[in-house]
N, CA and C atoms of all chains as a GROMACS GRO file, in nm:
protein
  630
    1MET      N    1   2.166   3.955  19.197
    1MET     CA    2   2.175   3.968  19.343
    1MET      C    3   2.310   3.918  19.393
    2ILE      N    4   2.343   3.793  19.357
    2ILE     CA    5   2.471   3.738  19.403
    2ILE      C    6   2.587   3.810  19.336
    3GLU      N    7   2.562   3.858  19.212
    3GLU     CA    8   2.668   3.934  19.146
    3GLU      C    9   2.692   4.068  19.216
    4THR      N   10   2.582   4.129  19.266
    4THR     CA   11   2.598   4.256  19.338
    4THR      C   12   2.677   4.236  19.466
    5ILE      N   13   2.644   4.127  19.539
    5ILE     CA   14   2.717   4.099  19.663
    5ILE      C   15   2.865   4.077  19.633
    6ARG      N   16   2.892   4.004  19.523
    6ARG     CA   17   3.032   3.975  19.488
    6ARG      C   18   3.105   4.103  19.449
    7PHE      N   19   3.035   4.190  19.374
    7PHE     CA   20   3.096   4.317  19.334
    7PHE      C   21   3.136   4.400  19.455
    8TRP      N   22   3.042   4.415  19.551
    8TRP     CA   23   3.074   4.500  19.666
    8TRP      C   24   3.175   4.433  19.759
    9ALA      N   25   3.177   4.298  19.761
    9ALA     CA   26   3.280   4.230  19.840
    9ALA      C   27   3.418   4.256  19.781
   10ILE      N   28   3.427   4.255  19.646
   10ILE     CA   29   3.556   4.284  19.581
   10ILE      C   30   3.599   4.428  19.610
   11VAL      N   31   3.502   4.522  19.601
   11VAL     CA   32   3.536   4.663  19.627
   11VAL      C   33   3.584   4.681  19.772
   12GLY      N   34   3.514   4.614  19.865
   12GLY     CA   35   3.554   4.626  20.005
   12GLY      C   36   3.691   4.566  20.032
   13LEU      N   37   3.721   4.452  19.968
   13LEU     CA   38   3.851   4.389  19.990
   13LEU      C   39   3.963   4.475  19.932
   14VAL      N   40   3.941   4.535  19.813
   14VAL     CA   41   4.044   4.621  19.754
   14VAL      C   42   4.064   4.746  19.840
   15GLY      N   43   3.952   4.802  19.892
   15GLY     CA   44   3.965   4.920  19.978
   15GLY      C   45   4.041   4.889  20.105
   16ALA      N   46   4.013   4.773  20.166
   16ALA     CA   47   4.086   4.735  20.287
   16ALA      C   48   4.233   4.711  20.257
   17GLY      N   49   4.264   4.651  20.142
   17GLY     CA   50   4.404   4.629  20.106
   17GLY      C   51   4.479   4.759  20.085
   18VAL      N   52   4.416   4.855  20.016
   18VAL     CA   53   4.481   4.985  19.994
   18VAL      C   54   4.500   5.057  20.126
   19PHE      N   55   4.399   5.050  20.216
   19PHE     CA   56   4.410   5.118  20.345
   19PHE      C   57   4.525   5.062  20.428
   20PHE      N   58   4.534   4.927  20.436
   20PHE     CA   59   4.639   4.870  20.520
   20PHE      C   60   4.777   4.892  20.460
   21THR      N   61   4.787   4.896  20.325
   21THR     CA   62   4.917   4.925  20.265
   21THR      C   63   4.956   5.070  20.288
   22LEU      N   64   4.854   5.160  20.291
   22LEU     CA   65   4.882   5.300  20.324
   22LEU      C   66   4.935   5.312  20.466
   23VAL      N   67   4.873   5.237  20.561
   23VAL     CA   68   4.920   5.237  20.700
   23VAL      C   69   5.063   5.186  20.706
   24SER      N   70   5.093   5.081  20.627
   24SER     CA   71   5.228   5.026  20.625
   24SER      C   72   5.330   5.127  20.572
   25ALA      N   73   5.293   5.201  20.466
   25ALA     CA   74   5.385   5.300  20.410
   25ALA      C   75   5.410   5.412  20.510
   26VAL      N   76   5.303   5.460  20.577
   26VAL     CA   77   5.320   5.566  20.677
   26VAL      C   78   5.408   5.517  20.791
   27GLY      N   79   5.390   5.390  20.832
   27GLY     CA   80   5.471   5.335  20.940
   27GLY      C   81   5.617   5.323  20.901
   28VAL      N   82   5.645   5.274  20.780
   28VAL     CA   83   5.785   5.257  20.739
   28VAL      C   84   5.852   5.393  20.724
   29ILE      N   85   5.778   5.496  20.684
   29ILE     CA   86   5.840   5.627  20.670
   29ILE      C   87   5.857   5.694  20.807
   30ARG      N   88   5.757   5.684  20.896
   30ARG     CA   89   5.753   5.770  21.014
   30ARG      C   90   5.809   5.707  21.142
   31LEU      N   91   5.809   5.575  21.154
   31LEU     CA   92   5.847   5.514  21.282
   31LEU      C   93   5.998   5.530  21.305
   32PRO      N   94   6.041   5.534  21.433
   32PRO     CA   95   6.177   5.581  21.462
   32PRO      C   96   6.287   5.476  21.454
   33ASP      N   97   6.254   5.347  21.441
   33ASP     CA   98   6.354   5.245  21.466
   33ASP      C   99   6.341   5.134  21.363
   34VAL      N  100   6.448   5.058  21.341
   34VAL     CA  101   6.439   4.949  21.244
   34VAL      C  102   6.348   4.838  21.296
   35TYR      N  103   6.341   4.821  21.429
   35TYR     CA  104   6.257   4.714  21.484
   35TYR      C  105   6.109   4.748  21.472
   36THR      N  106   6.073   4.873  21.499
   36THR     CA  107   5.933   4.912  21.484
   36THR      C  108   5.892   4.910  21.337
   37ARG      N  109   5.988   4.946  21.250
   37ARG     CA  110   5.957   4.940  21.106
   37ARG      C  111   5.938   4.797  21.060
   38ALA      N  112   6.018   4.704  21.114
   38ALA     CA  113   6.000   4.563  21.080
   38ALA      C  114   5.865   4.513  21.129
   39HIS      N  115   5.823   4.564  21.247
   39HIS     CA  116   5.692   4.526  21.301
   39HIS      C  117   5.579   4.569  21.207
   40THR      N  118   5.579   4.698  21.167
   40THR     CA  119   5.470   4.743  21.080
   40THR      C  120   5.479   4.681  20.941
   41ALA      N  121   5.602   4.654  20.895
   41ALA     CA  122   5.613   4.592  20.763
   41ALA      C  123   5.561   4.449  20.765
   42SER      N  124   5.588   4.377  20.877
   42SER     CA  125   5.543   4.237  20.880
   42SER      C  126   5.393   4.227  20.899
   43GLN      N  127   5.333   4.320  20.975
   43GLN     CA  128   5.190   4.303  21.005
   43GLN      C  129   5.100   4.367  20.901
   44THR      N  130   5.110   4.501  20.887
   44THR     CA  131   5.010   4.568  20.804
   44THR      C  132   5.033   4.542  20.655
   45ASP      N  133   5.160   4.526  20.615
   45ASP     CA  134   5.183   4.504  20.472
   45ASP      C  135   5.137   4.365  20.431
   46THR      N  136   5.157   4.266  20.520
   46THR     CA  137   5.106   4.132  20.491
   46THR      C  138   4.954   4.132  20.480
   47LEU      N  139   4.889   4.207  20.573
   47LEU     CA  140   4.742   4.211  20.570
   47LEU      C  141   4.690   4.282  20.445
   48GLY      N  142   4.756   4.393  20.407
   48GLY     CA  143   4.713   4.463  20.286
   48GLY      C  144   4.730   4.380  20.161
   49ALA      N  145   4.846   4.313  20.149
   49ALA     CA  146   4.868   4.227  20.033
   49ALA      C  147   4.770   4.110  20.032
   50GLY      N  148   4.740   4.055  20.152
   50GLY     CA  149   4.645   3.943  20.158
   50GLY      C  150   4.506   3.985  20.116
   51PHE      N  151   4.459   4.102  20.163
   51PHE     CA  152   4.326   4.150  20.124
   51PHE      C  153   4.318   4.172  19.973
   52THR      N  154   4.422   4.235  19.917
   52THR     CA  155   4.416   4.266  19.774
   52THR      C  156   4.422   4.139  19.690
   53LEU      N  157   4.506   4.043  19.730
   53LEU     CA  158   4.512   3.918  19.655
   53LEU      C  159   4.384   3.837  19.670
   54ALA      N  160   4.318   3.848  19.786
   54ALA     CA  161   4.187   3.783  19.801
   54ALA      C  162   4.084   3.845  19.709
   55ALA      N  163   4.090   3.979  19.692
   55ALA     CA  164   3.998   4.045  19.598
   55ALA      C  165   4.025   4.000  19.455
   56VAL      N  166   4.153   3.984  19.419
   56VAL     CA  167   4.187   3.936  19.284
   56VAL      C  168   4.134   3.794  19.263
   57ALA      N  169   4.150   3.709  19.365
   57ALA     CA  170   4.102   3.571  19.353
   57ALA      C  171   3.951   3.567  19.341
   58LEU      N  172   3.881   3.656  19.415
   58LEU     CA  173   3.735   3.660  19.407
   58LEU      C  174   3.688   3.712  19.272
   59ALA      N  175   3.763   3.806  19.214
   59ALA     CA  176   3.725   3.859  19.084
   59ALA      C  177   3.750   3.759  18.972
   60LEU      N  178   3.851   3.673  18.989
   60LEU     CA  179   3.881   3.578  18.882
   60LEU      C  180   3.778   3.466  18.872
   61GLY      N  181   3.719   3.432  18.986
   61GLY     CA  182   3.623   3.322  18.982
   61GLY      C  183   3.691   3.187  18.970
   62TRP      N  184   3.620   3.089  18.911
   62TRP     CA  185   3.676   2.955  18.901
   62TRP      C  186   3.756   2.942  18.772
   63GLN      N  187   3.889   2.958  18.780
   63GLN     CA  188   3.976   2.935  18.665
   63GLN      C  189   4.106   2.874  18.715
   64HIS      N  190   4.198   2.855  18.621
   64HIS     CA  191   4.332   2.811  18.662
   64HIS      C  192   4.406   2.922  18.735
   65ALA      N  193   4.382   3.047  18.691
   65ALA     CA  194   4.457   3.159  18.749
   65ALA      C  195   4.424   3.178  18.897
   66THR      N  196   4.304   3.135  18.940
   66THR     CA  197   4.268   3.150  19.081
   66THR      C  198   4.358   3.064  19.169
   67ALA      N  199   4.396   2.949  19.120
   67ALA     CA  200   4.486   2.863  19.197
   67ALA      C  201   4.621   2.933  19.216
   68TYR      N  202   4.671   2.999  19.110
   68TYR     CA  203   4.794   3.075  19.123
   68TYR      C  204   4.780   3.186  19.229
   69THR      N  205   4.665   3.254  19.226
   69THR     CA  206   4.647   3.366  19.318
   69THR      C  207   4.639   3.319  19.462
   70VAL      N  208   4.568   3.206  19.486
   70VAL     CA  209   4.558   3.155  19.622
   70VAL      C  210   4.694   3.106  19.670
   71LEU      N  211   4.770   3.046  19.578
   71LEU     CA  212   4.906   3.002  19.613
   71LEU      C  213   4.994   3.122  19.648
   72LEU      N  214   4.979   3.229  19.570
   72LEU     CA  215   5.056   3.352  19.596
   72LEU      C  216   5.018   3.413  19.730
   73LEU      N  217   4.887   3.412  19.763
   73LEU     CA  218   4.839   3.465  19.892
   73LEU      C  219   4.900   3.387  20.007
   74PHE      N  220   4.895   3.253  19.998
   74PHE     CA  221   4.952   3.168  20.102
   74PHE      C  222   5.102   3.194  20.116
   75PHE      N  223   5.170   3.207  20.001
   75PHE     CA  224   5.315   3.228  20.003
   75PHE      C  225   5.351   3.360  20.068
   76VAL      N  226   5.276   3.468  20.034
   76VAL     CA  227   5.302   3.598  20.095
   76VAL      C  228   5.276   3.592  20.245
   77PHE      N  229   5.170   3.522  20.286
   77PHE     CA  230   5.140   3.512  20.429
   77PHE      C  231   5.249   3.437  20.504
   78VAL      N  232   5.315   3.341  20.440
   78VAL     CA  233   5.420   3.267  20.510
   78VAL      C  234   5.552   3.344  20.508
   79THR      N  235   5.591   3.398  20.390
   79THR     CA  236   5.727   3.448  20.376
   79THR      C  237   5.746   3.590  20.425
   80ASN      N  238   5.642   3.673  20.424
   80ASN     CA  239   5.664   3.814  20.459
   80ASN      C  240   5.701   3.832  20.606
   81PRO      N  241   5.630   3.768  20.702
   81PRO     CA  242   5.675   3.778  20.841
   81PRO      C  243   5.809   3.710  20.864
   82THR      N  244   5.838   3.602  20.790
   82THR     CA  245   5.967   3.536  20.805
   82THR      C  246   6.081   3.628  20.764
   83ALA      N  247   6.063   3.700  20.652
   83ALA     CA  248   6.166   3.792  20.606
   83ALA      C  249   6.184   3.908  20.705
   84ALA      N  250   6.073   3.959  20.760
   84ALA     CA  251   6.084   4.069  20.856
   84ALA      C  252   6.154   4.022  20.982
   85HIS      N  253   6.126   3.899  21.024
   85HIS     CA  254   6.194   3.843  21.141
   85HIS      C  255   6.343   3.828  21.115
   86ALA      N  256   6.381   3.782  20.996
   86ALA     CA  257   6.523   3.765  20.964
   86ALA      C  258   6.594   3.899  20.960
   87ILE      N  259   6.525   4.002  20.908
   87ILE     CA  260   6.587   4.135  20.901
   87ILE      C  261   6.606   4.192  21.042
   88ALA      N  262   6.503   4.178  21.128
   88ALA     CA  263   6.514   4.229  21.265
   88ALA      C  264   6.622   4.153  21.342
   89ARG      N  265   6.632   4.022  21.317
   89ARG     CA  266   6.734   3.943  21.386
   89ARG      C  267   6.874   3.982  21.340
   90SER      N  268   6.890   4.010  21.209
   90SER     CA  269   7.022   4.051  21.162
   90SER      C  270   7.057   4.189  21.217
   91ALA      N  271   6.957   4.278  21.234
   91ALA     CA  272   6.983   4.408  21.296
   91ALA      C  273   7.028   4.390  21.440
   92SER      N  274   6.965   4.294  21.510
   92SER     CA  275   7.004   4.267  21.648
   92SER      C  276   7.144   4.208  21.656
   93ASP      N  277   7.180   4.119  21.561
   93ASP     CA  278   7.312   4.056  21.563
   93ASP      C  279   7.422   4.155  21.526
   94VAL      N  280   7.390   4.251  21.437
   94VAL     CA  281   7.490   4.351  21.399
   94VAL      C  282   7.517   4.446  21.515
   95GLY      N  283   7.417   4.464  21.605
   95GLY     CA  284   7.440   4.545  21.724
   95GLY      C  285   7.369   4.678  21.724
   96ILE      N  286   7.257   4.688  21.653
   96ILE     CA  287   7.179   4.812  21.654
   96ILE      C  288   7.096   4.814  21.782
   97ASP      N  289   7.103   4.926  21.856
   97ASP     CA  290   7.030   4.935  21.982
   97ASP      C  291   6.884   4.966  21.955
   98PRO      N  292   6.793   4.903  22.029
   98PRO     CA  293   6.651   4.937  22.012
   98PRO      C  294   6.620   5.076  22.063
   99TRP      N  295   6.517   5.134  22.004
   99TRP     CA  296   6.467   5.266  22.045
   99TRP      C  297   6.389   5.250  22.175
  100THR      N  298   6.419   5.332  22.277
  100THR     CA  299   6.354   5.317  22.407
  100THR      C  300   6.276   5.442  22.443
  101ALA      N  301   6.210   5.435  22.562
  101ALA     CA  302   6.127   5.547  22.606
  101ALA      C  303   6.212   5.669  22.638
  102ASP      N  304   6.338   5.651  22.680
  102ASP     CA  305   6.424   5.766  22.706
  102ASP      C  306   6.449   5.846  22.579
  103ASP      N  307   6.472   5.775  22.468
  103ASP     CA  308   6.488   5.843  22.340
  103ASP      C  309   6.362   5.920  22.304
  104ALA      N  310   6.246   5.861  22.337
  104ALA     CA  311   6.120   5.929  22.307
  104ALA      C  312   6.111   6.060  22.385
  105ARG      N  313   6.152   6.056  22.514
  105ARG     CA  314   6.145   6.178  22.593
  105ARG      C  315   6.239   6.285  22.534
  106GLU      N  316   6.359   6.246  22.496
  106GLU     CA  317   6.448   6.343  22.434
  106GLU      C  318   6.390   6.398  22.304
  107ASP      N  319   6.326   6.310  22.228
  107ASP     CA  320   6.270   6.353  22.100
  107ASP      C  321   6.160   6.457  22.121
  108THR      N  322   6.069   6.430  22.219
  108THR     CA  323   5.961   6.527  22.241
  108THR      C  324   6.017   6.658  22.292
  109ARG      N  325   6.123   6.649  22.379
  109ARG     CA  326   6.184   6.773  22.427
  109ARG      C  327   6.242   6.853  22.309
  110ASP      N  328   6.311   6.783  22.221
  110ASP     CA  329   6.368   6.851  22.104
  110ASP      C  330   6.258   6.911  22.018
  111ASP      N  331   6.147   6.836  22.004
  111ASP     CA  332   6.039   6.884  21.919
  111ASP      C  333   5.976   7.010  21.977
  112THR      N  334   5.948   7.008  22.111
  112THR     CA  335   5.885   7.127  22.170
  112THR      C  336   5.982   7.245  22.165
  113GLY      N  337   6.114   7.218  22.186
  113GLY     CA  338   6.210   7.325  22.175
  113GLY      C  339   6.209   7.386  22.036
  114GLY      N  340   6.202   7.297  21.937
  114GLY     CA  341   6.200   7.347  21.802
  114GLY      C  342   6.073   7.427  21.772
  115ASP      N  343   5.960   7.383  21.834
  115ASP     CA  344   5.835   7.453  21.807
  115ASP      C  345   5.834   7.591  21.873
  116SER      N  346   5.890   7.598  21.999
  116SER     CA  347   5.882   7.725  22.070
  116SER      C  348   5.975   7.829  22.008
  117ARG      N  349   6.078   7.780  21.938
  117ARG     CA  350   6.174   7.874  21.882
  117ARG      C  351   6.122   7.958  21.770
  118MET      N  352   2.877   4.542  18.178
  118MET     CA  353   2.892   4.662  18.260
  118MET      C  354   2.982   4.633  18.378
  119MET      N  355   2.958   4.522  18.442
  119MET     CA  356   3.034   4.497  18.565
  119MET      C  357   3.183   4.470  18.543
  120PRO      N  358   3.222   4.394  18.440
  120PRO     CA  359   3.366   4.372  18.427
  120PRO      C  360   3.445   4.499  18.402
  121THR      N  361   3.392   4.594  18.323
  121THR     CA  362   3.468   4.717  18.302
  121THR      C  363   3.480   4.796  18.432
  122ASP      N  364   3.373   4.798  18.513
  122ASP     CA  365   3.381   4.865  18.641
  122ASP      C  366   3.490   4.802  18.728
  123LEU      N  367   3.491   4.669  18.729
  123LEU     CA  368   3.590   4.600  18.812
  123LEU      C  369   3.730   4.626  18.764
  124SER      N  370   3.751   4.625  18.631
  124SER     CA  371   3.889   4.647  18.585
  124SER      C  372   3.932   4.790  18.611
  125GLU      N  373   3.837   4.887  18.605
  125GLU     CA  374   3.875   5.024  18.640
  125GLU      C  375   3.912   5.036  18.787
  126ILE      N  376   3.835   4.967  18.873
  126ILE     CA  377   3.868   4.969  19.016
  126ILE      C  378   4.007   4.910  19.040
  127PHE      N  379   4.036   4.798  18.971
  127PHE     CA  380   4.167   4.736  18.991
  127PHE      C  381   4.279   4.824  18.938
  128LEU      N  382   4.254   4.896  18.827
  128LEU     CA  383   4.359   4.985  18.774
  128LEU      C  384   4.385   5.101  18.869
  129VAL      N  385   4.277   5.157  18.929
  129VAL     CA  386   4.296   5.266  19.025
  129VAL      C  387   4.373   5.217  19.147
  130ALA      N  388   4.338   5.096  19.196
  130ALA     CA  389   4.410   5.041  19.311
  130ALA      C  390   4.557   5.017  19.277
  131ALA      N  391   4.586   4.972  19.154
  131ALA     CA  392   4.725   4.951  19.113
  131ALA      C  393   4.799   5.084  19.110
  132ALA      N  394   4.732   5.193  19.066
  132ALA     CA  395   4.797   5.324  19.064
  132ALA      C  396   4.830   5.370  19.206
  133VAL      N  397   4.736   5.345  19.301
  133VAL     CA  398   4.763   5.384  19.441
  133VAL      C  399   4.881   5.304  19.496
  134PHE      N  400   4.886   5.175  19.460
  134PHE     CA  401   4.998   5.094  19.507
  134PHE      C  402   5.131   5.142  19.449
  135VAL      N  403   5.129   5.188  19.322
  135VAL     CA  404   5.252   5.242  19.262
  135VAL      C  405   5.298   5.366  19.337
  136VAL      N  406   5.202   5.455  19.373
  136VAL     CA  407   5.238   5.576  19.447
  136VAL      C  408   5.298   5.540  19.583
  137LEU      N  409   5.237   5.441  19.653
  137LEU     CA  410   5.289   5.400  19.784
  137LEU      C  411   5.428   5.337  19.770
  138ALA      N  412   5.452   5.265  19.660
  138ALA     CA  413   5.584   5.205  19.640
  138ALA      C  414   5.688   5.313  19.615
  139ILE      N  415   5.651   5.421  19.541
  139ILE     CA  416   5.745   5.530  19.518
  139ILE      C  417   5.775   5.602  19.649
  140VAL      N  418   5.671   5.617  19.734
  140VAL     CA  419   5.694   5.678  19.866
  140VAL      C  420   5.791   5.592  19.948
  141MET      N  421   5.781   5.461  19.933
  141MET     CA  422   5.867   5.371  20.009
  141MET      C  423   6.014   5.383  19.968
  142PHE      N  424   6.041   5.439  19.849
  142PHE     CA  425   6.180   5.458  19.806
  142PHE      C  426   6.255   5.553  19.900
  143TYR      N  427   6.181   5.645  19.970
  143TYR     CA  428   6.248   5.736  20.061
  143TYR      C  429   6.326   5.660  20.167
  144ARG      N  430   6.262   5.556  20.225
  144ARG     CA  431   6.329   5.479  20.329
  144ARG      C  432   6.442   5.394  20.270
  145ALA      N  433   6.426   5.351  20.145
  145ALA     CA  434   6.533   5.271  20.083
  145ALA      C  435   6.655   5.358  20.054
  146VAL      N  436   6.636   5.487  20.026
  146VAL     CA  437   6.749   5.574  19.995
  146VAL      C  438   6.808   5.630  20.123
  147ALA      N  439   6.723   5.678  20.216
  147ALA     CA  440   6.770   5.752  20.332
  147ALA      C  441   6.778   5.668  20.459
  148GLY      N  442   6.757   5.536  20.450
  148GLY     CA  443   6.759   5.455  20.571
  148GLY      C  444   6.894   5.460  20.638
  149PRO      N  445   6.901   5.477  20.771
  149PRO     CA  446   7.032   5.492  20.834
  149PRO      C  447   7.115   5.363  20.828
  150THR      N  448   7.051   5.249  20.836
  150THR     CA  449   7.126   5.124  20.839
  150THR      C  450   7.093   5.039  20.716
  151THR      N  451   7.176   4.937  20.695
  151THR     CA  452   7.150   4.844  20.584
  151THR      C  453   7.019   4.770  20.603
  152GLN      N  454   6.985   4.740  20.729
  152GLN     CA  455   6.860   4.667  20.754
  152GLN      C  456   6.738   4.750  20.718
  153ASP      N  457   6.745   4.883  20.740
  153ASP     CA  458   6.634   4.970  20.700
  153ASP      C  459   6.612   4.963  20.548
  154ARG      N  460   6.723   4.970  20.475
  154ARG     CA  461   6.712   4.966  20.328
  154ARG      C  462   6.658   4.832  20.282
  155LEU      N  463   6.706   4.725  20.346
  155LEU     CA  464   6.660   4.591  20.309
  155LEU      C  465   6.511   4.574  20.336
  156LEU      N  466   6.467   4.627  20.450
  156LEU     CA  467   6.324   4.618  20.484
  156LEU      C  468   6.239   4.696  20.384
  157ALA      N  469   6.287   4.816  20.346
  157ALA     CA  470   6.210   4.896  20.248
  157ALA      C  471   6.203   4.825  20.114
  158VAL      N  472   6.314   4.762  20.072
  158VAL     CA  473   6.312   4.692  19.944
  158VAL      C  474   6.222   4.569  19.950
  159ASN      N  475   6.215   4.506  20.069
  159ASN     CA  476   6.126   4.391  20.085
  159ASN      C  477   5.980   4.433  20.073
  160VAL      N  478   5.943   4.545  20.138
  160VAL     CA  479   5.806   4.594  20.130
  160VAL      C  480   5.773   4.636  19.986
  161LEU      N  481   5.873   4.696  19.919
  161LEU     CA  482   5.856   4.733  19.778
  161LEU      C  483   5.829   4.611  19.691
  162GLY      N  484   5.900   4.500  19.720
  162GLY     CA  485   5.878   4.378  19.643
  162GLY      C  486   5.739   4.322  19.664
  163THR      N  487   5.690   4.328  19.789
  163THR     CA  488   5.553   4.282  19.815
  163THR      C  489   5.452   4.368  19.739
  164ASN      N  490   5.478   4.503  19.737
  164ASN     CA  491   5.390   4.592  19.660
  164ASN      C  492   5.393   4.557  19.512
  165THR      N  493   5.512   4.522  19.462
  165THR     CA  494   5.524   4.488  19.320
  165THR      C  495   5.444   4.362  19.287
  166VAL      N  496   5.448   4.264  19.378
  166VAL     CA  497   5.371   4.142  19.355
  166VAL      C  498   5.221   4.172  19.350
  167VAL      N  499   5.174   4.259  19.441
  167VAL     CA  500   5.032   4.294  19.443
  167VAL      C  501   4.994   4.371  19.317
  168ILE      N  502   5.084   4.462  19.271
  168ILE     CA  503   5.057   4.539  19.149
  168ILE      C  504   5.047   4.445  19.028
  169LEU      N  505   5.137   4.344  19.023
  169LEU     CA  506   5.132   4.249  18.912
  169LEU      C  507   5.002   4.169  18.913
  170ALA      N  508   4.955   4.129  19.032
  170ALA     CA  509   4.830   4.053  19.039
  170ALA      C  510   4.712   4.141  18.995
  171LEU      N  511   4.711   4.270  19.040
  171LEU     CA  512   4.602   4.360  19.001
  171LEU      C  513   4.601   4.384  18.851
  172LEU      N  514   4.722   4.404  18.791
  172LEU     CA  515   4.728   4.426  18.647
  172LEU      C  516   4.688   4.300  18.571
  173SER      N  517   4.719   4.184  18.628
  173SER     CA  518   4.682   4.059  18.563
  173SER      C  519   4.531   4.046  18.549
  174VAL      N  520   4.457   4.083  18.654
  174VAL     CA  521   4.312   4.069  18.646
  174VAL      C  522   4.248   4.187  18.573
  175ALA      N  523   4.312   4.305  18.577
  175ALA     CA  524   4.253   4.420  18.511
  175ALA      C  525   4.272   4.415  18.360
  176LEU      N  526   4.390   4.368  18.315
  176LEU     CA  527   4.419   4.365  18.172
  176LEU      C  528   4.392   4.228  18.111
  177GLU      N  529   4.345   4.131  18.195
  177GLU     CA  530   4.313   3.996  18.150
  177GLU      C  531   4.433   3.928  18.084
  178GLN      N  532   4.544   3.932  18.153
  178GLN     CA  533   4.665   3.862  18.110
  178GLN      C  534   4.703   3.764  18.221
  179PRO      N  535   4.657   3.639  18.218
  179PRO     CA  536   4.680   3.551  18.333
  179PRO      C  537   4.825   3.515  18.357
  180TRP      N  538   4.911   3.528  18.255
  180TRP     CA  539   5.050   3.488  18.276
  180TRP      C  540   5.127   3.589  18.358
  181TYR      N  541   5.071   3.708  18.387
  181TYR     CA  542   5.137   3.799  18.481
  181TYR      C  543   5.148   3.734  18.619
  182LEU      N  544   5.055   3.643  18.652
  182LEU     CA  545   5.058   3.581  18.784
  182LEU      C  546   5.180   3.490  18.800
  183ASP      N  547   5.226   3.429  18.690
  183ASP     CA  548   5.349   3.350  18.697
  183ASP      C  549   5.467   3.438  18.736
  184ILE      N  550   5.475   3.557  18.671
  184ILE     CA  551   5.583   3.650  18.702
  184ILE      C  552   5.573   3.695  18.848
  185ALA      N  553   5.448   3.718  18.896
  185ALA     CA  554   5.431   3.761  19.035
  185ALA      C  555   5.479   3.653  19.131
  186LEU      N  556   5.451   3.527  19.100
  186LEU     CA  557   5.492   3.416  19.187
  186LEU      C  558   5.644   3.406  19.193
  187ILE      N  559   5.710   3.416  19.076
  187ILE     CA  560   5.857   3.408  19.074
  187ILE      C  561   5.917   3.529  19.144
  188TYR      N  562   5.854   3.647  19.128
  188TYR     CA  563   5.903   3.767  19.194
  188TYR      C  564   5.895   3.753  19.346
  189ALA      N  565   5.784   3.693  19.396
  189ALA     CA  566   5.771   3.674  19.540
  189ALA      C  567   5.878   3.579  19.592
  190LEU      N  568   5.905   3.472  19.518
  190LEU     CA  569   6.010   3.377  19.558
  190LEU      C  570   6.146   3.446  19.566
  191LEU      N  571   6.182   3.521  19.460
  191LEU     CA  572   6.314   3.585  19.457
  191LEU      C  573   6.324   3.695  19.563
  192ASN      N  574   6.212   3.762  19.592
  192ASN     CA  575   6.212   3.866  19.694
  192ASN      C  576   6.242   3.809  19.831
  193PHE      N  577   6.178   3.697  19.863
  193PHE     CA  578   6.202   3.629  19.991
  193PHE      C  579   6.347   3.583  20.000
  194LEU      N  580   6.398   3.525  19.891
  194LEU     CA  581   6.536   3.475  19.889
  194LEU      C  582   6.635   3.590  19.909
  195MET      N  583   6.607   3.706  19.844
  195MET     CA  584   6.694   3.822  19.857
  195MET      C  585   6.697   3.871  20.001
  196ALA      N  586   6.581   3.879  20.066
  196ALA     CA  587   6.578   3.929  20.204
  196ALA      C  588   6.656   3.837  20.297
  197ILE      N  589   6.634   3.704  20.284
  197ILE     CA  590   6.705   3.611  20.372
  197ILE      C  591   6.855   3.616  20.345
  198ALA      N  592   6.896   3.617  20.217
  198ALA     CA  593   7.038   3.611  20.183
  198ALA      C  594   7.110   3.736  20.230
  199ILE      N  595   7.053   3.856  20.206
  199ILE     CA  596   7.124   3.978  20.245
  199ILE      C  597   7.127   3.992  20.396
  200SER      N  598   7.019   3.950  20.467
  200SER     CA  599   7.026   3.961  20.612
  200SER      C  600   7.127   3.863  20.670
  201LYS      N  601   7.149   3.748  20.605
  201LYS     CA  602   7.256   3.659  20.651
  201LYS      C  603   7.393   3.719  20.623
  202PHE      N  604   7.412   3.776  20.501
  202PHE     CA  605   7.544   3.828  20.465
  202PHE      C  606   7.584   3.946  20.550
  203THR      N  607   7.487   4.032  20.590
  203THR     CA  608   7.523   4.147  20.673
  203THR      C  609   7.573   4.102  20.810
  204VAL      N  610   7.525   3.984  20.860
  204VAL     CA  611   7.572   3.939  20.990
  204VAL      C  612   7.707   3.870  20.976
  205GLU      N  613   7.722   3.782  20.878
  205GLU     CA  614   7.841   3.697  20.876
  205GLU      C  615   7.962   3.767  20.815
  206ARG      N  616   7.940   3.857  20.718
  206ARG     CA  617   8.054   3.916  20.649
  206ARG      C  618   8.058   4.067  20.661
  207GLY      N  619   7.965   4.125  20.736
  207GLY     CA  620   7.969   4.269  20.759
  207GLY      C  621   7.922   4.352  20.642
  208GLY      N  622   7.865   4.291  20.539
  208GLY     CA  623   7.818   4.367  20.425
  208GLY      C  624   7.781   4.273  20.314
  209VAL      N  625   7.728   4.329  20.208
  209VAL     CA  626   7.682   4.245  20.098
  209VAL      C  627   7.799   4.205  20.009
  210LEU      N  628   7.891   4.298  19.984
  210LEU     CA  629   8.000   4.270  19.890
  210LEU      C  630   8.120   4.211  19.961
   0.00000   0.00000   0.00000
């Protein structure tokens, strides 16, 4: 009984991790700006990696390796948003302009023009 | 019965993560700015750490987790160092 609950908890955690990493990949490929890409990389990728590492820790049970996995989970949770913040800040310092709603309007106009053609 | 099922699930998840990491190479190659490339490589490094942890539990090799921990440390250091160098010196080299 408890083994069944643990099995399905591991399956659910791995599925959630794969889903959030898929969302992160789609965001990094499709979003228009370095700042929005930093946003999706810091949020969804951290959550996907955290879910998957939690599933690994749950599958390992009580061993020495579980301590490594929990340490790795904590480390990813601390460092991944910090790195995304540093990257976005360096983009701001270099002078990259953020993507605004006016750019969005031009983009949709270009898209509809391309579609009607 | 259950451990083989679990290791197969972990291997399939590792394969999906490898595919997503290869997809992420598009942004690392075609990113307009250096920061885009750096962000893509950072996400790739996080994917690599997760793949190493999944392979560690699927293939029952606990020392892969040591490599994953060192990889996460170096990945964080690389992101911080390159984002500092692009501001202060205008580039990595």
